[in-house]
C-alpha positions as CSV (number, residue, x, y, z in Angstrom):
1,M,169.3,244.0,51.6
2,A,172.2,244.7,48.9
3,Q,173.8,248.1,48.6
4,V,175.9,249.3,45.8
5,H,179.1,251.0,46.1
6,W,180.1,253.2,43.3
7,N,183.8,252.8,42.1
8,E,184.6,254.3,39.0
9,S,183.2,255.7,35.7
10,N,185.0,255.7,32.2
11,L,184.7,257.4,29.1
12,K,185.8,255.9,25.9
13,L,185.6,257.6,22.5
14,M,185.7,255.5,19.3
15,F,186.8,257.5,16.1
16,L,186.3,256.6,12.4
17,N,189.5,256.3,11.2
18,G,188.9,255.1,7.6
19,I,186.8,251.9,6.3
20,K,188.3,248.3,6.0
21,E,188.4,246.3,2.9
22,N,185.3,244.0,4.3
23,G,183.4,247.4,4.9
24,D,183.7,247.4,8.5
25,P,184.5,250.6,10.3
26,N,188.2,251.1,11.3
27,L,187.8,252.6,14.8
28,V,190.4,254.1,17.1
29,T,189.3,254.2,20.9
30,K,190.8,256.7,23.4
31,T,189.4,255.9,27.3
32,F,189.8,258.7,29.9
33,R,189.3,257.6,33.5
34,N,188.0,259.0,36.7
35,V,184.8,260.7,35.0
36,N,182.8,262.2,37.9
37,E,179.9,260.1,38.8
38,T,177.8,263.1,39.0
39,A,178.4,263.9,35.3
40,T,175.1,263.8,33.5
41,P,174.9,262.5,29.6
42,E,174.5,266.0,28.6
43,Q,177.8,266.8,30.2
44,I,179.5,263.8,28.6
45,L,178.4,264.5,25.1
46,A,179.3,268.1,25.3
47,V,183.0,266.9,26.6
48,A,183.3,264.2,24.2
49,Q,182.3,266.6,21.2
50,G,184.8,268.9,22.8
51,L,187.5,266.6,22.9
52,A,186.6,265.3,19.0
53,S,187.2,268.9,17.8
54,L,190.7,268.2,18.6
55,V,191.7,265.4,16.8
56,T,191.7,264.8,13.0
57,Y,188.9,261.4,13.3
58,S,185.2,261.8,12.9
59,L,183.8,260.9,16.4
60,Y,181.9,257.8,15.8
61,F,180.7,256.5,19.5
62,V,180.7,257.6,22.9
63,E,180.1,255.4,25.9
64,R,180.2,255.6,29.5
65,N,181.4,252.6,31.7
66,D,180.5,252.6,35.4
67,T,182.0,250.2,37.6
68,S,179.9,249.2,41.1
69,E,180.4,246.7,44.0
70,I,177.6,245.2,45.0
71,S,177.8,243.8,48.7
72,E,174.7,242.9,51.3
73,G,173.7,245.7,53.7
């Protein structure tokens, strides 16, 4: 049976920094590593909104990336 071993979790915040000439959003990305694996989506969103209040750009997108290793049991 396969087992999953959690490695790390990252939080990526994308901020809107204007609109490009072709109409696409111009995004600025900030990544925070070592997010607690037990953090809930509500907690992550609250942190993202708190961090967004400290910068001049508008928060556009919040993404959590978890990395796990899968091995045989």
